[in-house]
Backbone of each chain as ProteinMPNN parsed JSONL, in Angstrom:
{"seq_chain_A": "MTVKIRFFARFRELLGTDIVTEVAPGAMFSSLITTTARKNPAGYAAIFDEKGDFHEFVILMKNGKRIELTDAAKTPVVDGDEIAVFPPVAGG", "coords_chain_A": {"N_chain_A": [[120.121, 61.592, 250.101], [120.225, 65.122, 250.915], [119.33, 67.258, 253.591], [118.6, 70.353, 255.294], [118.441, 71.295, 258.662], [117.066, 73.715, 260.7], [117.127, 75.05, 263.837], [115.662, 77.337, 266.145], [116.048, 79.977, 268.609], [115.291, 78.94, 271.886], [115.314, 76.249, 271.19], [117.447, 76.12, 269.431], [119.568, 76.663, 271.153], [119.654, 74.302, 272.559], [119.945, 72.291, 270.672], [121.522, 73.045, 268.558], [122.13, 74.458, 265.239], [121.451, 74.869, 261.695], [121.916, 72.272, 260.73], [123.151, 69.942, 258.667], [122.068, 67.103, 257.114], [122.121, 63.666, 256.109], [119.492, 61.93, 254.623], [117.255, 59.167, 254.172], [115.583, 58.376, 251.116], [112.119, 59.137, 251.02], [111.807, 59.649, 253.673], [110.04, 60.993, 256.443], [108.923, 64.206, 257.555], [108.431, 64.498, 260.399], [109.755, 62.279, 261.516], [112.379, 62.747, 260.899], [112.937, 65.051, 262.393], [112.523, 64.036, 264.945], [114.593, 62.098, 265.135], [116.824, 63.763, 264.978], [116.481, 65.449, 267.196], [116.725, 63.707, 269.293], [119.336, 63.572, 269.98], [119.903, 65.176, 272.072], [118.614, 65.012, 275.208], [117.288, 67.089, 276.625], [116.714, 68.862, 274.587], [115.059, 67.277, 273.016], [112.914, 66.942, 274.807], [112.031, 69.534, 274.893], [110.741, 69.882, 272.514], [109.121, 67.667, 272.021], [106.401, 65.815, 273.521], [105.752, 63.481, 276.29], [104.624, 61.374, 274.994], [105.754, 61.391, 272.587], [104.734, 63.091, 270.728], [104.586, 66.232, 268.962], [104.943, 69.135, 270.992], [102.188, 71.328, 271.401], [102.732, 73.97, 270.911], [104.856, 74.145, 269.219], [106.387, 75.236, 266.205], [106.566, 74.552, 262.782], [108.386, 74.7, 259.766], [108.752, 74.308, 256.253], [110.986, 74.944, 253.86], [110.461, 77.657, 254.287], [107.72, 77.786, 254.495], [104.82, 77.294, 256.442], [104.16, 74.246, 258.142], [101.589, 72.217, 259.229], [101.385, 70.735, 262.479], [100.018, 68.349, 262.583], [100.295, 67.399, 260.071], [102.885, 66.698, 259.797], [103.822, 64.095, 260.049], [103.113, 62.921, 257.722], [104.283, 64.272, 255.732], [106.646, 64.228, 253.314], [110.228, 64.678, 253.185], [112.392, 66.213, 250.836], [115.287, 66.124, 248.691], [117.497, 68.753, 249.415], [115.742, 70.266, 250.897], [114.867, 72.781, 253.316], [114.379, 72.741, 256.667], [112.636, 74.136, 259.337], [112.414, 74.606, 262.835], [110.764, 75.877, 265.553], [110.028, 77.791, 268.591], [107.055, 79.647, 269.775], [106.81, 82.921, 268.343], [108.361, 86.061, 269.284], [108.82, 88.721, 268.611], [109.203, 92.298, 267.968]], "CA_chain_A": [[119.801, 63.002, 249.85], [120.654, 65.991, 252.008], [118.426, 68.339, 253.994], [119.143, 71.207, 256.363], [117.502, 71.56, 259.76], [117.398, 74.934, 261.442], [116.401, 75.298, 265.08], [115.813, 78.73, 266.573], [115.804, 80.402, 269.997], [115.633, 77.931, 272.905], [115.603, 74.969, 270.526], [118.808, 76.237, 268.889], [120.529, 76.535, 272.254], [119.714, 72.911, 273.009], [120.2, 71.301, 269.606], [122.352, 73.574, 267.478], [121.331, 74.874, 264.079], [122.06, 74.641, 260.376], [122.38, 70.886, 260.742], [122.984, 69.315, 257.352], [122.049, 65.673, 257.404], [121.725, 62.74, 255.04], [118.271, 61.18, 254.958], [116.862, 58.18, 253.163], [114.415, 58.784, 250.332], [110.843, 58.749, 251.626], [111.76, 60.026, 255.092], [109.0, 61.977, 256.755], [109.29, 65.404, 258.297], [108.446, 64.324, 261.856], [110.751, 61.295, 261.929], [113.688, 63.391, 260.784], [113.112, 65.945, 263.551], [112.648, 63.161, 266.111], [115.94, 61.524, 265.146], [117.793, 64.829, 265.249], [116.291, 65.981, 268.553], [117.098, 62.679, 270.294], [120.75, 63.713, 270.33], [119.98, 65.891, 273.348], [117.334, 64.757, 275.892], [116.583, 68.34, 276.958], [116.199, 69.378, 273.322], [113.914, 66.427, 272.644], [111.792, 67.255, 275.705], [111.528, 70.879, 274.584], [109.956, 69.835, 271.273], [108.149, 66.563, 272.034], [105.863, 65.436, 274.833], [106.168, 62.138, 276.72], [104.107, 60.369, 274.045], [106.488, 61.513, 271.321], [104.059, 64.041, 269.825], [105.056, 67.612, 269.087], [104.198, 70.054, 271.856], [101.279, 72.054, 270.51], [103.222, 75.326, 270.601], [105.984, 74.073, 268.282], [106.081, 75.686, 264.845], [107.385, 73.878, 261.778], [108.371, 75.256, 258.408], [109.514, 73.624, 255.21], [111.336, 75.938, 252.839], [109.859, 78.941, 254.616], [106.255, 77.709, 254.56], [104.355, 76.59, 257.629], [103.602, 72.888, 258.062], [100.812, 71.901, 260.424], [101.95, 69.625, 263.246], [99.297, 67.111, 262.263], [100.707, 66.944, 258.732], [104.336, 66.457, 259.766], [104.122, 62.665, 259.925], [102.804, 62.45, 256.359], [104.931, 65.18, 254.779], [108.007, 63.754, 253.045], [111.259, 65.673, 252.868], [113.082, 65.887, 249.585], [116.661, 66.614, 248.64], [117.644, 70.206, 249.388], [114.771, 70.955, 251.755], [115.28, 73.443, 254.559], [113.353, 72.523, 257.683], [112.828, 75.013, 260.495], [111.649, 74.203, 264.021], [110.959, 76.954, 266.516], [108.942, 78.087, 269.543], [106.267, 80.823, 269.397], [107.634, 84.09, 268.081], [108.246, 87.106, 270.309], [109.487, 89.922, 268.135], [108.519, 93.565, 268.182]], "C_chain_A": [[120.094, 63.819, 251.114], [119.585, 67.047, 252.306], [119.1, 69.144, 255.112], [118.058, 71.46, 257.407], [117.978, 72.786, 260.522], [116.501, 75.038, 262.668], [116.639, 76.749, 265.471], [115.502, 78.89, 268.062], [116.193, 79.281, 270.976], [115.993, 76.589, 272.266], [117.03, 74.989, 269.953], [119.851, 76.05, 269.999], [120.724, 75.074, 272.648], [120.21, 71.951, 271.935], [121.144, 71.77, 268.508], [121.479, 74.018, 266.309], [122.135, 74.665, 262.812], [122.692, 73.252, 260.316], [122.088, 70.271, 259.369], [123.103, 67.816, 257.558], [121.615, 64.876, 256.178], [120.468, 62.013, 255.483], [117.938, 60.235, 253.81], [115.665, 58.705, 252.375], [113.134, 58.28, 250.992], [110.736, 59.109, 253.096], [110.71, 61.111, 255.309], [109.565, 63.071, 257.673], [109.446, 65.115, 259.793], [109.526, 63.345, 262.296], [112.158, 61.886, 261.863], [113.955, 64.297, 261.999], [113.286, 65.111, 264.828], [114.069, 62.626, 266.231], [116.976, 62.577, 265.528], [117.694, 65.297, 266.701], [116.745, 64.991, 269.616], [118.558, 62.793, 270.713], [120.939, 64.483, 271.634], [118.636, 65.725, 274.07], [116.564, 66.038, 276.216], [115.99, 68.967, 275.694], [114.985, 68.6, 272.861], [112.689, 66.801, 273.489], [111.212, 68.643, 275.441], [110.567, 70.85, 273.4], [108.842, 68.789, 271.329], [107.636, 66.291, 273.448], [106.246, 63.982, 275.142], [105.651, 61.037, 275.799], [104.835, 60.424, 272.697], [105.801, 62.402, 270.303], [104.674, 65.426, 270.003], [104.254, 68.335, 270.167], [103.374, 70.965, 270.95], [101.771, 73.461, 270.147], [104.349, 75.326, 269.571], [105.531, 74.496, 266.881], [107.087, 75.061, 263.881], [107.269, 74.604, 260.454], [109.203, 74.377, 257.488], [109.734, 74.631, 254.108], [110.57, 77.249, 253.037], [108.343, 78.95, 254.685], [105.843, 76.841, 255.745], [103.805, 75.203, 257.286], [102.819, 72.657, 259.35], [101.423, 70.702, 261.141], [101.309, 68.299, 262.856], [99.674, 66.56, 260.889], [102.16, 66.478, 258.695], [104.681, 64.987, 259.545], [103.859, 62.148, 258.514], [103.387, 63.384, 255.295], [106.361, 64.697, 254.521], [108.969, 64.918, 252.849], [111.939, 65.226, 251.572], [114.447, 66.574, 249.583], [116.688, 68.145, 248.565], [116.665, 70.965, 250.264], [115.457, 71.659, 252.918], [114.113, 73.35, 255.536], [113.656, 73.428, 258.87], [111.89, 74.578, 261.613], [111.869, 75.279, 265.08], [109.762, 77.145, 267.454], [108.157, 79.323, 269.087], [107.142, 82.084, 269.298], [107.383, 85.181, 269.126], [108.97, 88.371, 269.879], [108.712, 91.186, 268.481], [109.034, 94.298, 269.394]], "O_chain_A": [[120.195, 63.283, 252.217], [119.013, 67.645, 251.395], [120.029, 68.68, 255.772], [116.919, 71.793, 257.079], [119.135, 72.878, 260.931], [115.277, 75.107, 262.556], [117.687, 77.32, 265.169], [114.809, 78.079, 268.676], [117.296, 78.741, 270.897], [116.876, 75.881, 272.751], [117.731, 73.978, 269.993], [120.868, 75.38, 269.816], [121.822, 74.662, 273.024], [120.819, 70.926, 272.241], [121.524, 70.993, 267.633], [120.251, 73.962, 266.378], [123.32, 74.333, 262.844], [123.841, 73.087, 259.908], [120.934, 70.108, 258.975], [124.093, 67.321, 258.097], [120.851, 65.35, 255.336], [120.398, 61.53, 256.613], [118.288, 60.471, 252.654], [114.823, 59.412, 252.93], [113.07, 57.145, 251.463], [109.689, 58.9, 253.709], [110.522, 62.008, 254.486], [110.518, 62.878, 258.428], [110.472, 65.447, 260.387], [110.154, 63.549, 263.335], [113.018, 61.558, 262.68], [115.054, 64.304, 262.553], [114.102, 65.447, 265.687], [114.676, 62.691, 267.3], [117.89, 62.308, 266.307], [118.713, 65.516, 267.356], [117.11, 65.391, 270.722], [118.971, 62.178, 271.696], [122.015, 64.445, 272.231], [117.622, 66.239, 273.599], [115.339, 66.077, 276.099], [114.897, 69.534, 275.729], [114.008, 69.172, 272.379], [111.584, 66.956, 272.971], [110.044, 68.899, 275.731], [109.681, 71.698, 273.296], [107.764, 68.983, 270.768], [108.34, 66.508, 274.434], [106.961, 63.337, 274.375], [106.159, 59.915, 275.81], [104.576, 59.625, 271.797], [106.222, 62.47, 269.148], [105.213, 65.748, 271.062], [103.037, 68.174, 270.254], [103.815, 71.328, 269.859], [101.284, 74.067, 269.192], [104.754, 76.388, 269.098], [104.434, 74.154, 266.437], [108.292, 75.046, 264.135], [106.193, 75.064, 260.071], [110.209, 73.79, 257.888], [108.783, 75.115, 253.495], [110.097, 77.862, 252.08], [107.738, 79.999, 254.908], [106.439, 75.798, 256.011], [103.097, 75.014, 256.297], [103.339, 72.881, 260.443], [101.916, 69.771, 260.505], [101.972, 67.263, 262.805], [99.407, 65.399, 260.582], [102.618, 65.93, 257.692], [105.699, 64.665, 258.933], [104.324, 61.069, 258.147], [103.036, 63.302, 254.118], [107.199, 64.753, 255.42], [108.579, 65.999, 252.408], [112.04, 64.038, 251.268], [114.71, 67.482, 250.372], [115.988, 68.75, 247.752], [116.75, 72.189, 250.364], [116.479, 71.204, 253.432], [113.009, 73.821, 255.26], [114.788, 73.482, 259.35], [110.733, 74.229, 261.377], [113.004, 75.563, 265.462], [108.645, 76.723, 267.156], [108.546, 79.978, 268.12], [108.081, 82.273, 270.072], [106.332, 85.217, 269.766], [109.648, 89.014, 270.68], [107.705, 91.147, 269.188], [108.554, 95.388, 269.707]]}, "seq_chain_B": "MIAIQTADVDIGALIAAAKKQGTGAVVVFDGVVRDDEITEMELEAYEEVAVQELEKIAGEATRQFGLLHVDIIHRIGRLTVGENILIIVVSAGHRPDAYSGSRYIIEEIKRGVPIWKKELTRDGGRWVPGEHGHGSGKPQ", "coords_chain_B": {"N_chain_B": [[112.08, 101.183, 253.525], [112.684, 97.871, 254.334], [113.896, 95.83, 256.742], [116.016, 93.49, 258.502], [118.375, 93.846, 260.856], [121.588, 94.451, 262.454], [122.523, 96.978, 262.978], [121.765, 100.292, 264.212], [119.332, 102.848, 263.289], [118.872, 105.997, 261.587], [116.433, 107.758, 262.7], [115.381, 110.259, 262.191], [116.159, 110.731, 259.55], [114.664, 108.782, 258.3], [112.064, 109.713, 258.756], [112.12, 112.079, 257.286], [112.39, 111.011, 254.72], [109.998, 109.732, 254.487], [108.111, 111.59, 253.933], [106.343, 111.792, 251.528], [104.852, 113.028, 248.476], [101.7, 114.41, 249.135], [101.552, 113.654, 251.754], [100.185, 113.926, 254.975], [100.497, 113.144, 257.499], [102.862, 111.602, 259.606], [103.653, 108.687, 261.277], [105.538, 107.367, 263.88], [106.713, 104.415, 265.244], [108.589, 103.322, 267.893], [110.071, 100.772, 269.282], [111.642, 99.934, 272.272], [114.368, 98.633, 274.296], [113.335, 97.647, 277.378], [113.849, 98.534, 280.813], [113.842, 96.004, 282.553], [115.087, 94.977, 284.836], [117.226, 93.803, 283.537], [120.342, 92.966, 281.919], [121.112, 93.001, 279.273], [119.589, 92.565, 276.026], [119.02, 89.888, 273.83], [118.52, 89.353, 270.46], [117.062, 87.339, 267.948], [116.565, 86.06, 264.665], [114.755, 84.317, 262.104], [115.959, 84.984, 259.434], [115.574, 85.16, 256.534], [112.92, 84.348, 256.171], [111.648, 86.08, 257.932], [112.082, 88.623, 256.803], [110.65, 88.36, 254.422], [108.076, 88.083, 255.513], [107.77, 90.563, 256.782], [107.764, 92.215, 254.544], [105.408, 91.386, 253.344], [103.56, 92.196, 255.282], [103.947, 94.971, 255.25], [103.08, 95.53, 252.66], [100.393, 94.756, 252.82], [99.454, 96.528, 254.766], [99.807, 98.92, 253.419], [97.957, 98.613, 251.35], [95.53, 98.318, 252.794], [95.3, 100.693, 254.303], [95.977, 102.785, 252.74], [98.6, 103.791, 252.766], [101.374, 105.962, 252.229], [104.023, 105.578, 252.496], [106.237, 103.187, 253.909], [108.394, 102.084, 256.427], [110.117, 99.445, 257.938], [112.167, 98.415, 260.374], [113.777, 95.946, 261.983], [115.774, 95.176, 264.63], [118.491, 92.91, 265.376], [120.644, 90.788, 267.376], [122.789, 91.782, 270.144], [121.413, 94.017, 272.441], [121.286, 96.942, 274.476], [119.691, 98.331, 277.428], [117.283, 100.74, 276.625], [118.009, 100.954, 273.985], [117.044, 101.034, 270.505], [114.735, 98.663, 269.277], [112.793, 98.032, 267.362], [111.743, 99.82, 264.632], [109.165, 101.538, 263.176], [108.033, 103.358, 260.544], [105.523, 105.213, 259.149], [103.698, 106.865, 256.556], [100.869, 108.865, 255.645], [97.984, 110.323, 254.05], [96.287, 111.364, 255.952], [95.857, 111.504, 259.568], [94.292, 109.343, 260.804], [94.603, 107.08, 259.133], [97.374, 106.801, 259.149], [97.946, 106.275, 261.871], [96.401, 103.913, 262.202], [97.546, 102.219, 260.316], [100.17, 101.971, 261.29], [99.663, 100.718, 263.748], [98.503, 98.339, 262.884], [100.714, 97.144, 261.624], [102.595, 96.691, 263.752], [101.139, 94.931, 265.368], [100.782, 92.734, 263.679], [103.416, 91.955, 263.317], [104.047, 91.079, 265.884], [102.359, 88.946, 265.996], [103.196, 87.075, 264.091], [105.852, 87.079, 262.904], [108.946, 85.475, 262.496], [110.858, 86.011, 264.969], [112.813, 86.255, 267.888], [113.295, 86.972, 271.394], [115.716, 87.211, 273.926], [116.053, 87.81, 277.295], [118.757, 88.975, 279.017], [120.208, 88.441, 282.129], [121.778, 89.064, 285.338], [121.847, 86.58, 286.447], [121.751, 84.829, 284.373], [119.732, 84.02, 281.756], [116.553, 84.534, 280.062], [114.168, 83.367, 277.792], [111.881, 85.384, 276.105], [108.521, 84.709, 276.341], [106.544, 83.696, 273.585], [103.289, 84.298, 272.129], [101.122, 81.809, 273.018], [99.913, 79.334, 270.83], [100.042, 80.867, 268.669], [102.319, 82.265, 266.287], [103.445, 81.899, 263.69], [101.693, 82.874, 261.907], [99.02, 82.1, 259.57], [98.846, 78.821, 258.121], [100.396, 78.344, 254.926]], "CA_chain_B": [[113.095, 100.171, 253.794], [112.283, 96.74, 255.166], [115.187, 95.209, 257.049], [116.418, 92.896, 259.78], [119.785, 94.223, 260.872], [122.155, 94.72, 263.773], [122.802, 98.411, 263.142], [120.672, 101.219, 264.5], [118.99, 103.673, 262.131], [118.646, 107.419, 261.801], [114.976, 107.899, 262.592], [115.108, 111.556, 261.558], [116.285, 110.578, 258.095], [113.511, 107.991, 257.838], [110.896, 110.605, 258.753], [112.256, 112.994, 256.139], [112.152, 110.252, 253.486], [108.601, 109.278, 254.469], [107.213, 112.705, 253.566], [106.069, 111.746, 250.091], [103.815, 113.976, 248.041], [100.38, 114.069, 249.66], [101.638, 113.274, 253.174], [99.657, 114.843, 255.98], [100.833, 112.608, 258.823], [103.877, 110.553, 259.726], [103.626, 108.068, 262.611], [106.742, 106.584, 264.173], [106.713, 103.519, 266.399], [109.962, 102.974, 268.265], [110.097, 99.827, 270.402], [112.978, 99.992, 272.876], [114.661, 97.653, 275.354], [112.848, 98.172, 278.651], [114.677, 98.212, 281.972], [113.158, 95.026, 283.399], [116.166, 94.364, 285.613], [118.045, 92.981, 282.651], [121.609, 93.601, 281.557], [121.045, 93.187, 277.822], [118.615, 91.714, 275.347], [119.583, 89.277, 272.623], [117.436, 89.09, 269.503], [117.411, 86.354, 266.924], [115.504, 85.977, 263.645], [114.857, 83.455, 260.922], [116.013, 86.232, 258.67], [114.998, 85.13, 255.187], [111.467, 84.28, 256.292], [111.18, 87.285, 258.621], [112.045, 89.744, 255.851], [109.497, 88.127, 253.537], [106.859, 88.364, 256.276], [107.684, 92.024, 256.971], [107.381, 92.81, 253.258], [103.973, 91.108, 253.161], [102.81, 93.044, 256.223], [104.012, 96.351, 254.738], [102.207, 95.604, 251.487], [98.991, 94.681, 253.246], [99.142, 97.796, 255.448], [99.702, 99.958, 252.373], [96.666, 98.423, 250.654], [94.371, 98.531, 253.68], [95.202, 102.022, 254.904], [96.379, 103.807, 251.771], [99.83, 104.432, 253.229], [102.23, 106.512, 251.171], [105.406, 105.121, 252.711], [106.394, 102.297, 255.073], [109.702, 101.535, 256.794], [110.135, 98.553, 259.109], [113.537, 97.96, 260.647], [113.833, 95.174, 263.227], [117.176, 94.884, 264.933], [118.854, 91.642, 266.012], [121.928, 90.874, 268.075], [122.702, 92.194, 271.551], [121.037, 95.417, 272.636], [121.237, 97.338, 275.881], [118.487, 99.063, 277.855], [117.091, 102.031, 275.979], [118.297, 100.915, 272.548], [115.917, 100.745, 269.611], [114.574, 97.279, 268.794], [111.945, 98.009, 266.171], [111.309, 101.149, 264.189], [108.179, 101.531, 262.096], [107.689, 104.721, 260.113], [104.532, 105.191, 258.069], [103.079, 108.152, 256.237], [99.569, 108.791, 254.987], [97.408, 111.65, 253.826], [95.604, 111.83, 257.16], [96.338, 110.778, 260.747], [93.663, 108.044, 261.144], [95.223, 105.988, 258.368], [98.759, 106.626, 259.599], [97.905, 105.572, 263.159], [95.875, 102.553, 262.022], [98.542, 101.437, 259.58], [101.276, 101.674, 262.199], [99.179, 99.745, 264.73], [98.342, 97.069, 262.166], [102.037, 96.562, 261.369], [103.213, 96.147, 264.97], [100.392, 93.761, 265.85], [101.074, 91.609, 262.786], [104.783, 91.494, 263.619], [103.994, 90.314, 267.131], [101.565, 87.728, 265.77], [103.677, 86.011, 263.226], [107.164, 87.149, 262.246], [109.847, 84.628, 263.295], [111.897, 86.737, 265.695], [112.748, 85.891, 269.307], [114.086, 87.817, 272.293], [116.162, 86.628, 275.197], [116.472, 88.814, 278.268], [119.951, 88.528, 279.726], [120.247, 88.979, 283.487], [122.998, 88.683, 286.049], [121.763, 85.149, 286.769], [121.664, 84.014, 283.163], [118.861, 84.615, 280.75], [115.239, 83.9, 279.88], [113.524, 83.68, 276.518], [110.576, 86.034, 276.239], [107.567, 83.765, 275.757], [105.633, 84.167, 272.541], [101.892, 84.004, 272.43], [100.829, 80.4, 272.774], [98.887, 79.104, 269.803], [100.342, 81.694, 267.502], [103.735, 82.105, 266.067], [103.93, 82.167, 262.347], [100.569, 83.175, 261.032], [98.252, 80.97, 259.074], [99.575, 77.989, 257.173], [100.266, 78.829, 253.551]], "C_chain_B": [[112.517, 99.099, 254.713], [113.569, 95.983, 255.465], [115.207, 94.562, 258.422], [117.916, 93.164, 259.837], [120.268, 94.458, 262.289], [122.282, 96.227, 264.026], [121.554, 99.204, 263.501], [120.387, 102.06, 263.241], [118.809, 105.124, 262.565], [117.162, 107.688, 261.592], [114.615, 109.226, 261.925], [115.169, 111.468, 260.045], [115.119, 109.779, 257.532], [112.258, 108.864, 257.76], [110.945, 111.529, 257.534], [111.91, 112.27, 254.833], [110.696, 109.81, 253.356], [107.639, 110.354, 253.987], [107.053, 112.787, 252.053], [104.98, 112.771, 249.753], [102.447, 113.509, 248.545], [100.383, 113.71, 251.129], [101.049, 114.369, 254.068], [100.002, 114.38, 257.383], [101.916, 111.549, 258.7], [103.779, 110.016, 261.152], [104.859, 107.194, 262.756], [106.462, 105.71, 265.388], [108.158, 103.135, 266.664], [109.898, 102.073, 269.496], [111.5, 99.773, 270.963], [113.132, 98.927, 273.964], [114.294, 98.285, 276.696], [113.753, 97.7, 279.793], [113.891, 97.302, 282.917], [114.189, 94.252, 284.211], [116.97, 93.385, 284.766], [119.349, 93.729, 282.369], [121.627, 93.925, 280.066], [119.892, 92.353, 277.285], [119.279, 91.164, 274.097], [118.431, 88.911, 271.702], [117.942, 88.223, 268.373], [116.258, 86.268, 265.932], [115.796, 84.859, 262.662], [114.798, 84.454, 259.764], [115.306, 86.186, 257.316], [113.475, 85.158, 255.256], [110.935, 85.565, 256.934], [111.088, 88.478, 257.659], [110.859, 89.587, 254.888], [108.188, 88.479, 254.245], [106.679, 89.871, 256.48], [107.249, 92.706, 255.67], [105.893, 92.591, 252.984], [103.128, 92.028, 254.038], [102.806, 94.491, 255.724], [103.086, 96.522, 253.538], [100.74, 95.608, 251.867], [98.574, 95.98, 253.945], [98.959, 98.921, 254.428], [98.353, 99.855, 251.667], [95.49, 98.806, 251.55], [94.185, 99.981, 254.083], [95.664, 103.137, 253.972], [97.652, 104.533, 252.182], [100.662, 104.896, 252.029], [103.657, 106.014, 251.283], [105.423, 104.231, 253.953], [107.869, 101.921, 255.227], [109.495, 100.607, 257.98], [111.568, 98.06, 259.262], [113.517, 97.251, 261.993], [115.278, 94.808, 263.472], [117.332, 93.51, 265.588], [120.232, 91.809, 266.65], [121.713, 91.326, 269.503], [122.437, 93.683, 271.669], [120.965, 95.712, 274.127], [119.971, 98.141, 276.159], [118.442, 100.431, 277.179], [117.366, 102.018, 274.484], [117.031, 100.591, 271.741], [115.923, 99.273, 269.213], [113.888, 97.285, 267.432], [111.504, 99.425, 265.848], [110.348, 100.964, 263.019], [107.866, 102.985, 261.777], [106.683, 104.602, 258.979], [104.069, 106.613, 257.801], [101.774, 107.908, 255.488], [99.064, 110.214, 254.797], [96.833, 112.242, 255.109], [95.977, 110.941, 258.348], [95.601, 109.467, 261.037], [94.314, 106.88, 260.402], [96.66, 105.737, 258.823], [98.803, 105.872, 260.936], [97.47, 104.114, 262.97], [96.885, 101.664, 261.307], [99.695, 101.03, 260.47], [100.876, 100.591, 263.199], [99.015, 98.361, 264.102], [99.706, 96.38, 262.022], [102.632, 95.965, 262.647], [102.461, 94.91, 265.464], [100.658, 92.543, 264.971], [102.484, 91.069, 263.024], [104.758, 90.616, 264.865], [103.297, 88.977, 266.929], [102.337, 86.66, 265.015], [105.071, 86.073, 262.633], [108.192, 86.396, 263.107], [111.077, 85.366, 263.834], [111.707, 86.393, 267.174], [113.67, 86.803, 270.105], [114.482, 87.014, 273.52], [116.629, 87.755, 276.099], [117.649, 88.256, 279.047], [120.003, 89.235, 281.08], [121.558, 88.558, 284.143], [123.029, 87.187, 286.337], [121.718, 84.255, 285.527], [120.796, 84.691, 282.126], [117.54, 83.883, 280.676], [114.68, 84.333, 278.532], [112.173, 84.313, 276.789], [109.554, 85.116, 275.583], [106.732, 84.419, 274.666], [104.212, 83.824, 272.939], [101.601, 82.572, 272.049], [99.715, 80.27, 271.732], [99.077, 79.981, 268.595], [101.785, 81.432, 267.126], [104.192, 82.283, 264.656], [102.773, 82.37, 261.387], [99.875, 81.919, 260.564], [99.114, 80.12, 258.154], [99.359, 78.489, 255.755], [100.407, 77.67, 252.592]], "O_chain_B": [[111.929, 99.408, 255.75], [114.257, 95.541, 254.545], [114.536, 94.995, 259.358], [118.65, 92.744, 258.942], [119.471, 94.641, 263.21], [122.16, 96.683, 265.163], [120.437, 98.834, 263.139], [121.121, 101.983, 262.256], [118.621, 105.426, 263.743], [116.693, 107.828, 260.462], [113.643, 109.298, 261.175], [114.343, 112.051, 259.343], [114.639, 110.054, 256.432], [111.484, 108.763, 256.808], [109.943, 111.73, 256.847], [111.238, 112.819, 253.96], [110.216, 109.546, 252.253], [106.485, 110.065, 253.669], [107.547, 113.704, 251.396], [104.293, 113.295, 250.63], [102.09, 112.341, 248.391], [99.319, 113.481, 251.705], [101.364, 115.552, 253.937], [99.826, 115.123, 258.348], [101.884, 110.708, 257.802], [103.817, 110.781, 262.116], [105.182, 106.391, 261.881], [106.028, 106.2, 266.431], [108.863, 102.677, 265.766], [109.696, 102.549, 270.613], [112.458, 99.586, 270.213], [112.148, 98.396, 274.479], [114.853, 99.305, 277.099], [114.337, 96.618, 279.741], [113.351, 97.746, 283.93], [114.16, 93.022, 284.262], [117.34, 92.299, 285.213], [119.448, 94.942, 282.552], [122.097, 94.985, 279.653], [119.302, 91.544, 278.001], [120.003, 91.871, 273.396], [117.484, 88.242, 272.112], [119.076, 88.35, 267.91], [115.097, 86.39, 266.321], [116.952, 84.507, 262.424], [113.737, 84.724, 259.2], [114.524, 87.08, 256.993], [112.819, 85.886, 254.51], [109.893, 86.079, 256.528], [110.127, 89.246, 257.703], [110.161, 90.553, 254.582], [107.301, 89.096, 253.655], [105.569, 90.39, 256.365], [106.465, 93.655, 255.691], [105.205, 93.471, 252.468], [102.114, 92.568, 253.596], [101.774, 95.16, 255.772], [102.395, 97.533, 253.414], [99.942, 96.364, 251.312], [97.465, 96.472, 253.734], [98.069, 99.761, 254.562], [97.689, 100.862, 251.416], [94.578, 99.519, 251.132], [93.056, 100.458, 254.197], [95.732, 104.299, 254.373], [97.779, 105.74, 251.976], [100.64, 104.283, 250.961], [104.41, 106.018, 250.309], [104.713, 104.49, 254.925], [108.511, 101.492, 254.268], [108.777, 100.946, 258.92], [112.104, 97.378, 258.389], [113.272, 97.876, 263.025], [115.93, 94.202, 262.621], [116.426, 93.018, 266.26], [120.892, 92.835, 266.484], [120.598, 91.267, 270.02], [123.138, 94.505, 271.078], [120.627, 94.845, 274.932], [119.275, 98.571, 275.239], [119.425, 101.172, 277.165], [117.002, 102.96, 273.78], [116.094, 99.964, 272.235], [116.96, 98.71, 268.862], [114.336, 96.639, 266.485], [110.961, 100.132, 266.697], [110.67, 100.326, 262.016], [107.477, 103.749, 262.66], [106.958, 103.964, 257.963], [104.049, 107.456, 258.698], [101.598, 106.901, 254.802], [99.637, 111.173, 255.313], [96.882, 113.453, 255.328], [96.361, 109.784, 258.174], [96.25, 108.526, 261.494], [94.547, 105.819, 260.982], [97.107, 104.591, 258.874], [99.597, 104.947, 261.109], [98.09, 103.198, 263.509], [97.053, 100.496, 261.656], [100.153, 99.889, 260.422], [101.642, 99.665, 263.468], [99.347, 97.345, 264.713], [99.832, 95.181, 262.269], [103.125, 94.837, 262.621], [103.078, 93.95, 265.925], [100.749, 91.427, 265.483], [102.713, 89.863, 262.941], [105.369, 89.547, 264.899], [103.605, 87.996, 267.607], [102.157, 85.468, 265.267], [105.44, 85.159, 261.896], [108.298, 86.649, 264.307], [112.159, 85.346, 263.247], [110.579, 86.258, 267.649], [114.663, 87.328, 269.601], [113.693, 86.248, 274.071], [117.488, 88.554, 275.724], [117.552, 87.194, 279.663], [119.863, 90.455, 281.168], [122.34, 87.796, 283.574], [124.1, 86.593, 286.459], [121.654, 83.032, 285.652], [121.09, 85.799, 281.676], [117.41, 82.759, 281.161], [114.715, 85.511, 278.178], [111.407, 83.821, 277.618], [109.689, 84.776, 274.408], [106.275, 85.553, 274.809], [103.966, 83.157, 273.944], [101.805, 82.165, 270.905], [98.721, 80.996, 271.759], [98.355, 79.854, 267.605], [102.396, 80.475, 267.602], [105.289, 82.801, 264.449], [102.874, 82.069, 260.197], [100.104, 80.825, 261.081], [100.009, 80.635, 257.484], [98.288, 78.992, 255.417], [100.33, 77.86, 251.378]]}, "name": "protein", "num_of_chains": 2, "seq": "MTVKIRFFARFRELLGTDIVTEVAPGAMFSSLITTTARKNPAGYAAIFDEKGDFHEFVILMKNGKRIELTDAAKTPVVDGDEIAVFPPVAGGMIAIQTADVDIGALIAAAKKQGTGAVVVFDGVVRDDEITEMELEAYEEVAVQELEKIAGEATRQFGLLHVDIIHRIGRLTVGENILIIVVSAGHRPDAYSGSRYIIEEIKRGVPIWKKELTRDGGRWVPGEHGHGSGKPQ"}
């Protein structure tokens, strides 16, 4: 199945965006982001701490709806999902 | 009008359009690129979600403050010092509601709409930090 990962702002600069990737059925939200972020050590370090947990300021969305960081490891992705990963917002 | 766009807007035309029947006050908020020793500012948005969030904020402001009209236009792309970033135009029967509605909208945008700014300088650039612990409102 295929999902799209969108990084924004500093995360986008480090990891790219609109990444369409094949994932195995049953894959969890956090493992997918971990695998994708590992392609760039600086990008990984921007999103995850040394223990491999999300930095507490990271914001996750699935199909435009917020996912709590603590739920990411138990939230499965399904075919066609759009996943967004971004730092705190600063508009206005 | 609720929009995320690169183009600037005609604020005078927005004010004219905001004067619906019963209007006694129009409040305009115009956020501009400040001269913080930068060359330009680059703005980026998660557009689909940001527009939905702006529409929700406009609806909530209308309900809470009895606004007669709301425009929110947030620009993205590269902007130079002095250019408009965010224009909010609201109208209401009386000034307290117009002021309160406008203030509510800008604070909610800062709290949770997925938009980011990068200040570009001669030495490179720096992302404007968002408020830690916030960022996209409450989980839905």
